[in-house]
LUMMAR-595237 format. One record per atom (N, C-alpha, C, O): x, y negated, z. Coordinates in steps of 0.2 Angstrom, whole numbers, plus 2048, in hexadecimal, padded with zeros to 3 digits. Last residue first. Layout:
residues N
XYZ...
This chain:
residues 457
86A79281286878D80C86178A80E85F78680A86B79B81C87179781A86F79181687278C81685F7A181E86179D82386779882186879382485E7A78128597A281385B79E81985A7988198687B18138697AB80E8647A680F8667A080E8627B881E8687B581F8697B081986B7AA81B8567BD8188567B981E85C7B581E85C7AF81F85B7C580C8567C080C8567BB8128567B58118657CE80E8647CB80885F7C680785F7C28028647D181C86A7CF81986A7CC81286D7C78118577D581D8597D08218607CD81E8617C781E8567DF8128527D98128547D38178547CD8158617E88158607E580F85C7DE80F85E7D980C85E7EB8238657E98218647E581A8677E081A8507F08228527EA8268597E782485A7E18238537FB81984E7F68178507EF81B8517EA81885C80482085E8008198597FB81885C7F581685480882B85A80482C85C80082585E7FA82684980E82584880B82B84E80682D84D80183084E81581A84C80F81984A80B81F84980581F85182282085681D81E85481681D85881181E84482782184882582784E82082684F81C82A84182981383D82581884182281E84081C81F84B83280F84A82C80C84682781084882181184983D81885083981884F83281585282D81783C84081683E83E81D84483A81C84583582083C84380883883D80A83A83B81183A83581384484F80884684980484384280784683D80883C85881084385681284584F80E84884B81283185880883085680F83785381183884E81483685E7FC8338577FC83385480383484E80483986B80183E8667FE83C85F7FE84085B80082C87080583286F80A83786A80883A86680B82486F7F982386B7FF82986A80382A8658068278787EE82B8717EE82986D7F582D8687F681E8827F08258847F082987D7F082F87E7F281187C7EE81387F7F481B87F7F581E87E7FA81286C7E48118747E58148767EC8188737EE80B85D7EB8108617E880F8687E980B86A7ED8028567F38008577EC80585B7E880585B7E28088558008018587FF80085A7F87FC85F7F681384D7FD8148547FF80D8587FE80E85D7FB80C8407FA8118437F681284B7F781184F7F280583E8068018408008068437FB8048477F780F83B80F80B84181080784380A80784980981382F80A81883580981483B80A81584080780882780D80A82880680F82E80580D83280180682881B80182A81680382C80F80283180C81482F82481082A82280B82C81C80C83181981C83A82581883882B81383382980F83182E82483A81A81F83E81A81A83E82081584182082982981482982E81982383381981E83181882681F80C82782580982882B80E82883180C82581381381F81781382081E80F81B82280F82F80A81583081181882A81681782A81B81A82C7FE81083080380C83180980F83480E80C8237F78198207FB81382580081082380580E82B7F08228257F48248227F981F81F7FE8218327E88198367EE81D8317F38208327F88218297DF81482C7E481082F7EA81482E7F08128267D88208217DB81C8237E18188217E78188337D382482F7D882882A7DB8258297E18268357CB81983A7D081A8367D581F8367DB81E82B7C181A82B7C58148307CC81582E7D181382E7BC8278287C08268287C481F8257C981F83B7B782483A7BC8298337C08288337C68288387AD81A83D7B281983C7B881E83C7BE81C82F7A482082D7A881A8327AE81982F7B381783779F82B8317A382C82F7A782682D7AD8278487A082E84379D82A83D7A282A83D7A882984E79F83F84C7A383A8477A183584179F83784F79484785579884585479D84085979E83C84179485384679184E84B79684D84D79B85083679885983C79785D84179485984679185C82D79C84F82C79585283279385783378D8588327A884C8327A384783279C84A83679884982E7AF8588357AF8568367A985183B7A68518207AD8578247AA85C82B7AA85B82E7A585C81D7B684B81C7AE84B8207AB8518237A685081D7C384C8237C084A8237B884B8287B584A8107C784F8147C785581B7C485381F7C385780A7C68438087C184780D7C184D80F7BC8508117D283D8127CC83A8107C683F8137C184080D7DD8458137DA8468147D48438187CF8467FF7E18428017E08498087DC8498087D784E7FD7E18347F87DD8387FB7DC83F7F97D78428087EA8318087E382F8037DE8338057D98358037F58378097F283A80A7EB83880C7E783C7F77F88307F77F78377FD7F383A7FD7EF83E7FD7FA8237F97F58247F87F382C7F87ED82D8058068268087FF8248047F98258067F48288018118337FF80D82D80380782C80480383181081B83880981983980781483280B81482D81D81F83781882483A81182183A80D82583C82381483182481B82E82082083181F82582E81F80983981B80A83381D81183081981482C82980A84382280C84581E80D83E81A81283E83480783B83480D83F82D80F84082B8158408317FA83683380083183280683582F80B8328307F284182B7F383C82B7F98388277FC83783D7F48478377F684B8317F784682D7FC8468447ED83E8467F483F83F7F784383D7FD84183F7E083F83E7E48388407EB83983C7F08368437DD84C83C7DD84A83B7E18448367E58438517DE84A84E7E284F8477E384D8447E884D8537D38428557D983F8527DF84484F7E484184F7C884A84B7C984384D7D08418487D483F8587C98548517CA85584D7CB84F8497D084F8647C584C8637CC84F85C7CE85185A7D38508607B88498617BD8448617C484685E7C984385F7B28558597B285185A7B884C8557BB84A8677B68648697B585C8627B785985F7BC8598617B78708677B386F8687B18688697AC8668587BE87785D7C28738637BE8728687C087284F7B487B8547B68808597BB87D85E7BC8808467B387084B7AE8718507B08768567AE87583E7BE8728427BE86C8487B886D84E7B986B8377BA87E83C7C087E8417C08788477C28798307B08798357AE87E83A7B487E8407B387F8287B787082C7B286D8327B18728377B08708207BF87A8257C287582A7BD8728307BF8718197B487F81E7B88838237BC87F8297BC8818117B18748167AD87681B7B087A8217AE87A8087BC87580D7BC86F8127B78718187B886F8017BA8818067BF88180B7BF87B8107C187B7F87B08827FF7AE8828047B488280A7B28837EB7B38807ED7B38877F47B28887F77B288D7E97B28737E57AD8777E87AD87E7E87A88817F17BC86E7F37B586D7F07B08717F27AB8747EA7C78727F17C68757F37BF8747F67BC8787DE7C586A7DE7C58717E57C38757E57BF8797E47C785E7E17C185F7E07C08677E17BA8697E87D485F7ED7CF85E7EA7C88607EE7C48637DB7DA85E7DF7DA8647E57D58647E67D286A7D77D68517D37D48577D77D485D7D77D08617E17DD84A7E17D684A7DD7D384F7DE7CE8527DD7EB84D7E47E884F7E47E084F7E67DD8547D07EB8487D17EC84F7D87EA8517D87E78567D27E883A7CD7E483E7CF7E58467CF7E08497DA7F38367DC7EC8357D87E883A7DB7E383E7D17FE8397D87FE83B7DA7F683B7DD7F48407C57FB8327C57FC83A7CC7FB83C7CD7F88417CA7FB8257C67F58287C67F582F7C87F08337CE8088247D38038247D07FC8277D37F882A7C180F8257C781082A7CC80B82A7CE80982F7BA80A8197B98088207BE8098257BF80582A7BC80880A7C180A80F7BF8078167C38038187AF8108017B280A8047B680C80A7B481080E7AA81C7FC7B181B7FC7B48147FE7BA8137FE79C81C7FD7A081F8027A781F8027AB82080779A8147F17998117F779C8157FD79F81280179B81A7E47A18167E77A08147EE7A58137F278F8207E17958247E379B8207E679F8237EA7888147DD7868187E378C81C7E678D81D7EC78F8117D178F80C7D778D80F7DD79080E7E378D81C7C979481B7CC7948167D27988167D677F81A7C77828207CA78981F7CD78A8217D377D80D7C177B80E7C877E8147CB77F8157D17848047B778580B7B878380D7BF78880D7C37807F67B87817F97B17818017B277E8047AE7807F47C677A7F37C277A7F77BB7757F97B978E7F77C87897FB7CB7827FB7C877E7FF7C77947EC7C27957F37BF7907F87C278E7FD7BF78F7E27CA78D7E27C378E7E97C078A7EC7BC7957E67D678D7E57D678B7E67CE7867E97CD7A27E47D37A07EB7D57987EB7D47957F07D27A37D77D27A57DB7CC7A27E27CD79F7E57C97A07D37DF79C7D17D979D7D57D37987D77D07A97D97E77A27DB7E879E7D97E279A7DC7DF7B57D27E27B47D97E17AD7DC7E27AA7E07DE7B27C57E77B27C67E07B27CE7DE7AE7D07D97B27C87F47AC7C67F17AC7C77EA7A77C97E77C07CB7F67BB7D07F87B47CF7F47B17D37F27C67BF7F27C77C57EE7C27CA7F07BF7CE7EB7C37B07F27C17B57F67C17BC7F27BC7BD7EE7D17A57ED7CB7A87EC7C97AE7F17CE7B17F47D77977F17D879E7F47D17A17F37CC7A17F77E178B7E77DB78E7EA7DC7957ED7E07987EB7EB7867E07EB7857E77E57877EA7E37857F07EC78A7D37E97847D47E87827DC7E577D7DD7F27977D57F67927D27F378B7D27F67867D37E679D7DA7EC79C7DE7F17977DB7F37937DF7DE79D7CE7DC7997D47E27987D97E27927DC7E67A67C67E579F7C47E379B7CA7E57957CB7E77B27CE7ED7AE7CC7EC7A77CA7EF7A37CC7D97B57CF7DD7B47D57E37B07D37E57AB7D77D67B77C27D27B27C67D67B07CC7D77AA7CE7DE7C27BE7DE7BB7BB7DB7B67BF7DE7B07C07D97CC7C67E07CA7C77E17C37C47E47BF7C77CB7CC7C17CD7CC7C87D47C97C97D57C47CD7CD7CE7B37CA7C87B67CB7C77BD7CC7C17BF7D27DB7B37D67D67B17D37CF7B37D77CB7B57C67E27B87CD7E27BB7D27DD7B97D57D97BE7BD7DE7AF7BC7DC7B67C37DC7B97C47D87BD7C27E57A47C17DE7A37C07DB7AA7C47D67AC7C07F27A97C77F07A77C77E87A77CB7E57AA7B27F37A97B67F37AF7BD7F17AE7C07ED7B37AF7F279C7AD7EC7A07B17ED7A77B37E77A97B47FE7987B77F87957B57F27997B97EE79B7AC80779F7B38077A07B680079E7BB7FD7A17A08047997A08037A07A88027A27AA7FE7A67A280978C7A080278D7A28007947A47FB7967B181478C7AA81278C7A880B78D7AD80778F7BF8177837BC8137887B58137877B28117817C082877C7C082177B7BD81E7817B98217857C78377847C28337817C382C7807C78297847D68407817D283B7857CD8387817CE83777B7D685177C7D884A77B7D484677F7CE8477817D385E77E7D885B7837DA8547817DE8517857C98627767D08637737D58617787DB8617777BE85F77D7BF86677D7C686777A7C986C77C7C38507877BE8547827C185B7827C685D7857C484B7987C784D7927C285078D7BE8547907BE8497A47C08437A07C384479A7C58407967BC8557AA7B68527A77B884C7A37B484979F7C485C7B27C685B7AB7C08587A77C18587A17CA85A7C27C485B7BE7C68597B77C98537B67D68647CB7D485E7C87CD85F7C47CC8657C27E08697D87DA86A7D57D78647D27D685F7D57F186E7D57EC8697D87E686A7D47E586B7CE7F787E7D47F58787D07F08747D47EB8777D87FA88A7D97FE8847DC7FC87E7D88008797D87F28947D57F88937D17FC88D7D380088A7D07E78947DE7EC89A7DE7F28997DA7F789C7DC7E78827E17E48897DF7E988E7E07EE88D7E27E78757ED7EA8797E87E78807E77E48827EC7E28657F17E386B7F27E686F7ED7E886C7E87D98587F07E08597F37E18607F57E08617FB7D08567E17D085A7E87D785B7EA7DB85E7E67CA8497D87D084C7DA7CF8507E17CC84D7E57C48407CC7C18467D07C784A7D27CA84E7CE7CB8367C77C48357C87C283A7CD7BE8397D27D88387C37D78347C97D08347CB7CF8317D07DC8487BC7D78437BC7D883F7C37D78427C87E38547B17E48507B77E08497B77E18467B27E385A7A57DC85A7A97DD8567B07D88567B37EE85079D7EB85679D7E48567A17E08517A07F584579B7F48477A27F084D7A37F08507A880284578F7FB8457917FA8477987FF84B79B80D84078280C84178980484178A80183D78781084977380F84377780D84577E80B84B77F81285576C81584F76A81484976E81884476D81786477581285F77281585977081B85877381D87577481E86E77581886A77281586C76D82188477D81E88077881E87977982087777F82888978882988C78182588977C82688B77682788379482288779282388B78B81F88F78A83387C79782F87F79C82A88479A82888879E83887878B83D87B78F83987F79583B88479782E87178583087778283587B78783488178782D86678D82786B78D82A87278A82887778C83986078A83786279183286779183286C79583785D77D83D86177F83B86478683D86A78782C85577D82B85B77983186077C83086677C83084978382C84E78782B85578482B85A78784284678083A84677E83784B78383984F78684E84778584D84278184584177F84383B77E85584B79384F84D78F84D84778B84984378E85F84479986184979485B84C79085C85078B85883D7A285B83979D85E83E79785F83C7928548467AC84F8447A78528407A184F84079B85E8477B585D84D7B085884B7AA85984D7A585D83C7BD86283C7B88618417B38638407AD85383B7C785183B7C185683B7BB85583A7B585783A7D58538407D38518407CB84D8447C986082F7D68618357DA85D83B7D88608417D885D8267CC8648287CD86482F7D18688337CF84F8247D08518267C98588297C985982F7C785181E7DC84E8247DC84F8287D585082E7D58578127D885B8167DC85881D7DC85B8227DC84D80C7D185380E7CE8578137D285A8177CF84480B7DC84280F7D78488117D38498177D184A8017E48498087E784880D7E184A8137E18497F67DB8507F97DD84F8007DF8538047DE83B7F57DB83F7F77D58467F97D68487FE7D38397F17E98377F87E783A7FA7E083B8007DF83F7E47E98427E97ED8407F07EB8447F57EA8377DE7DF83E7DE7DE8417E47E28457E87E082B7DE7E582C7E27DF8337E37DE8357E87DB82D7D67F182B7DD7F182C7E17EB82F7E77EB8307CA7EB8357CD7EF8337D57F08387D97EF8247C77E482A7C87E082F7CC7E48337D07E281B7C67EF81A7CB7EA8207CD7E68227D27E58207BA7F58207C17F981F7C77F48237CC7F581E7B17EA8257B37ED8257B97F082A7BE7EF8107B17EA8147B47E481B7B57E681E7BA7E380D7AC7F780B7B37F580F7B67EF8107BC7EF8197A27FF8157A37F98137AA7F88187AF7F881879C80F81A7A280B8167A38058107A580681A79181A81979181381C79780F82279680D81179282981779482581679481E81179881C80679083180978A82E81078C82A8147878297FF79B83480479883980879283780D79083A7F879E8297F479C82F7F97998357F77958398037A28217FF79C8207FB7998267FC7938278067AF82780B7A98268077A282580979E8297FA7B58257FC7B482C8017AF82C8017AA8307FA7B58177F57B281A7F67B08227F57AB8248057BE8148057B78128007B28168017AD8178007CA81A8077C781B8077C081A8097BC81E7F37CD8157F57CD81C7FB7C981E7FB7C58227F67CC8077F17C880A7F27C78127F27C28147FF7D78058017D08037FD7CB8077FF7C680A7F87E28097FE7E180C8007D980B8027D68107EC7E18007EC7E08077F27DE80A7F37DA80E7ED7D67F17ED7DC7F47EE7DB7FC7F07D67FE7F07CB7E97E97CD7E97E87D47ED7E27D67EE7FD7C87E97F87C37EC7F17C67ED7ED7C37F18057D87ED8027D37E87FE7CE7EC7FB7D07F18097E27F580B7DC7F78097D67F280B7D17F38057EE7EF8017EC7F58037E57F77FF7E27FB80E7F07E58077ED7E38037EB7E97FF7E67E98187F67ED8197EF7E98127EC7E78127E67E88128017F28157FC7F78167F57F38147F07F580E8087E78098067EC80C8007F08087FC7F281B80A7E18168067DE8118047E280E7FE7E28218137EA82480C7E981F8087E681E8027E881881E7E881981B7EF81B8147EE81980F7F181C8217DB81581F7DC81581C7E38118177E48298247DC82781F7D882081C7D981F8167D982982F7E582C8297E782A8237E382881E7E58238397DC8208377E38228307E581E82C7E782C8397D28268377D08228357D781F8307D783883E7D98388387D58318357D483082F7D583384A7DF8358457E383583E7DF8338397E28308527D382B8507D782D84A7DC8298457DE83884F7C48398517CB83384E7CF8328487CF8308547B583284E7B98338507C182E8547C382A85D7AC83185E7AF8348587B383A8577B381D85B7A88238597A382A8597A782E8557A48158617B18148627AA81A8617A681C8647A181985B7BD8198627BC8198647B581D8687B281584E7BA81C84F7BC81D8577BB8228587B880784F7B980B84D7B381284F7B48158517B08058527C78038577C28078557BB80985A7B88098467CD80D84C7CE80B8527C980F8567C880083D7C780783C7C680B8437C780F8457C47F48427CD7F58427C67FC8417C47FE8457C07F68407DB7F58477D87F68477D07F984C7CE7F98327DB7FD8377DD7FC83E7DA8018417D77EF8297D87F482A7D27F88307D47FB8337D07E88267E37E582A7DE7E982C7D87E88317D57F081D7EA7F18247EB7ED8297E67EF82F7E67EC8107E87F18137E37F281B7E47F581E7E07E580D7F37E180F7ED7E58127E87E38177E47ED8087FC7ED80F7FC7E88127F67E88187F57EB7FA7F97F17FD7F77F18057F77F38087F27DE7F17F37E07F67F87E67FA7F67E57FF7F27E17E77E97DE7E67EF7DF7EB7F57E17E97FA7E77E97DD7E07E77DD7DD7E67E47D77E57E47F47EF7DE7F37E77DE7EC7E57DE7EB7DF7DF7F27FC7DC7F37FA7E37F27F27E47F07F07E97F17FC7CE7EB7FE7D27EC7FB7D97E77F97DC7FE7F87CB7F87F37C97F27F57CD7EE7F17CF8058027D08067FC7D38007F77D17FE7F37D580180D7C87FF80D7CF8008067D27FC8047D68078087BB8008097BC7FD8097C37F98067C58158077BF8118027BC80A8027BD8067FE7C08188157C381980F7C78158097C58128067CA81481C7B781081D7BD8118177C280D8157C681F8177B08188167AE8148167B380F8127B482A81C7B78298157B68228137B482080E7B682882A7B58288277BC82781F7BC82381D7C082982B7A682382C7AA8238297B181E8267B383582979F8318237A182B8247A58288207A883A83579D83D8317A183A82B7A483B8287A983383B79283183D79983483879E8328387A482D83478483383478983183579082D83179382483277A82583977C82B83978082F83E78181A82577D81D82977881E83077A81983377C81381D78681A81F78881E82278282482278280781A78280C8157808138177828188147817FF82478880082478080581F77E80882077880082079580482679380482678B8098287897F68157957FD81479680281A7948078187917EA81C7917ED81678D7F481578E7F88147897E982479C7EA8277967ED8227917F182378D7E881B7A77ED8207A77EF8227A07F482279D7DC8157A37E28117A37E88167A37ED8147A07D38207A47D481E79E7DA81979E7DE8197997D48227B27D68277AE7D88257A77DD8267A47CD8167B67D48187B87D781D7B47DD81C7B27C08187B17C48137AE7CC8147B07D08137AC7B78217B67BC8247B27C181F7AF7C58207AB7AE81D7BF7AC81D7B87B181F7B37B081E7AD7B581F7CC7B08237CA7AE8237C37AC8287C07BF8157CB7C181B7CB7BB8207C97BC8257C57B68097CB7BB80A7C57BE8127C57BF8147C07B080B7D77AC80C7D17B180D7CB7AF8117C77BB80A7DF7B88107DF7B48117D97B38167D67BE7FC7DD7C38017DB7C08087DA7C180C7D67B37F77E47B47F57DD7B97FB7DA7B77FD7D47B57FB7F17AF7FD7ED7B07FC7E67AE8007E27C17F67F47C17FD7F47BB7FF7F07BA8057ED7BE7E87F47C37EB7EF7C37F27EE7C37F57E97B47E77FE7B37E57F77B87E87F27B67EB7ED7BA7EB80A7B47EF8077B37ED8007B17F27FC7C57E280A7C67EA80A7C07ED8077C17F28037BE7D680B7C37D78067C47DF8057C47E17FF7B67D78167B37D68107B87D880A7B67DB8057C17D88207BC7DE81F7B87DD8187B77E28157C77CC81F7CB7D281D7C67D881C7C77DC8177BD7C48247C07C381D7C37C981A7C27CB8157BC7C88317B67CA82C7B97C98257B67CC8217C67CD83D7C67C98367C17CB8317C27D082D7C17C984D7C17CE8487C17CB8417BD7C68407C07BF8567C67C08547C67C584E7CB7C684B7B37BF85A7B47BA8557BB7BB8537BD7B884D7B37C88657B07CA85E7B27C58597B37C88537B87BF86F7BC7C586D7BA7C78667BE7C98617AD7B68707B47B486E7B87B986B7BC7B88677A37BE8747A27BB86E7A97B886B7AB7B98657A87C28817A77C787C7A77C48757AA7C68707B37B58867AD7B88867AD7BD8817B17BD87D7C37B388F7BF7B48897B87B788A7B87BC88D7CB7B28997C47AF89A7C07AF8947BB7AC8937D47C189C7D37BA8997CC7B889B7C87BC89E7D47CE8A07DA7CA8A27DA7C389F7DE7BF8A07C87D489D7CB7D58A47D07D08A67D17CE8AB7C47D18917C07D08967C37D089D7C17CC8A27D07D48897CD7CD8897C97CC88F7C97C78927D17E288B7D67DD88D7D47D688E7D57D38937C47E78867C67E888D7CB7E38907CB7E08957C67E28797C07E087D7C27E18847C07DC8887D17E98757D17E28747CB7DF8797CC7DA87C7CE7F68767D37F387A7D37EC87A7D47E987F7C47F786C7C27F98737C77F58787C67F287D7CC7F58617C67F18637C47F186A7C27EC86D7D57FF8627D77F88637D27F38647D27EF8687CE80A8607D180A8667D38028677D280086D7CB8088527C58088577C880785E7C58048637D780884C7D380284C7CE8028527CC7FD8557DC81584D7DF8108517DB8098527DB8068577D382384F7D381D84B7D681784F7D38158547DF8308547D982C8557D98268517DF8238507EA8388557E683884F7E083484F7DB83684B7F28388607EC83C8607E883C85A7E38408597FD82F85B7FE83685D7F883B85D7F884085B7F68238587FA8278537FB82E8557FB8338507EF8208647EB82185E7EF8258587ED82A8557FA81E86C7F582486E7F18258677F082B86680081386680481A8677FF81F8688008258647F78098687F980B8617FD8128617FB81685C7F58098757EF80B8717F280D86A7EF8128678028058797FF80B87B7FA80E8777F98148758027F88748077FD87280480487380580886F7F77F287C7F87F28747FC7F78727FA7FB86D7FC7F48897F67F78877F57F787F7F37FC87C8077EC8898087F388A8027F78878027FC8858017DF8878057E28828067E98828077ED87D7FA7DF8937F67DF88D7FB7E18877F87E58838057DF89C8007E489D7FC7E48967FB7EA89380B7D289980E7D889880A7DE89880B7E38948007CA89D8027CA8968067D08958057D388F8007CC8AB7FA7CE8A77FC7CE89F7F97D289B80C7C78AE80B7CE8B08057D08AB8057D68A880B7B98AC8107BD8A880E7C58A880F7C88A4
């Protein structure tokens, strides 16, 4: 038991040290997994390395490569233009539109890919009088909701862990739960920060009030997801590239490459949905590499530019944590946690505490890393009985994500970074309150509204 406790303490210590010192946690975890496995178990080096999740590495590399091509060739900008043209002239719909677009991007495999929408959304919010807090929250919520899609990382890590443990958690049910939770949060955000928009019947009215002139339709202007610098110029404007608009400021039509990219995006989602309905598990990473390879052959320039944008830091993060968790499982340390959960006496209280821990840690660290670490650690509690496995894992996953609006997390920090200087202090205060409140509200809502009914019925 002593070696198991030491191994768990090493795991927690490496996580904390990496977060505090700003060191890549995945690298620390890989080293820690090797050292712990060799010192405290009879595992050979090959056994430890075998715990590294190659399937997730291929997934992340593939989806971030494919999305980077879509970003580089301007397809994302064209999708934004297409959506905004259908809004008409109602500013009140803008946060909802960015929620939908960002959610679709996050659902393509890498949730944080949705962050490319943040500078564009904040610039559009400035132009049309939308509260930065509402726009920032809408985009953060969309990343969380889309991230739990059957095709995206949060969802894949959560439901695949459940399936590996023999727990029947439908990826579509998990996605539905996440979307429902985030839609409720979006309605609350509208009530808190968007009530004034309902008095602005049109974009023209908002523009006239702020600039003295009005336009008849919504436009993103020069804000572009293709080339964004996270900084501000002397006028507090985020730095954007205007190459995607013509001289009159009107959007250009879809190019052949962009049309093909959209077809591949739809094909990716459609293929996964159809195969999942047939009981198959497609390799999303390989599909994305295939689509990316075709696009690179058609347009080698964007294919080359996309290579550096592959999300290797997240590959290391998830890979390192899962490798260490594999070592912990091999030496029985995870089972020890299960015994500790049983000693609490009430499975419901243990589930609530686990969700609180997931939310609290995730508010200051990577949600992907927390999911990779905590979901496997919840399995002993489920095995002990009393708590429906699918409900607990779904609740834990969503609780770990709803706090990401905290400015100490990547999403919240990006909201603050892309806002004007004079609005940063207010946004920071709002996001701290919102994010920290979700540490408690999330577990209360998810355990009370999901786990408890599942235990009863």
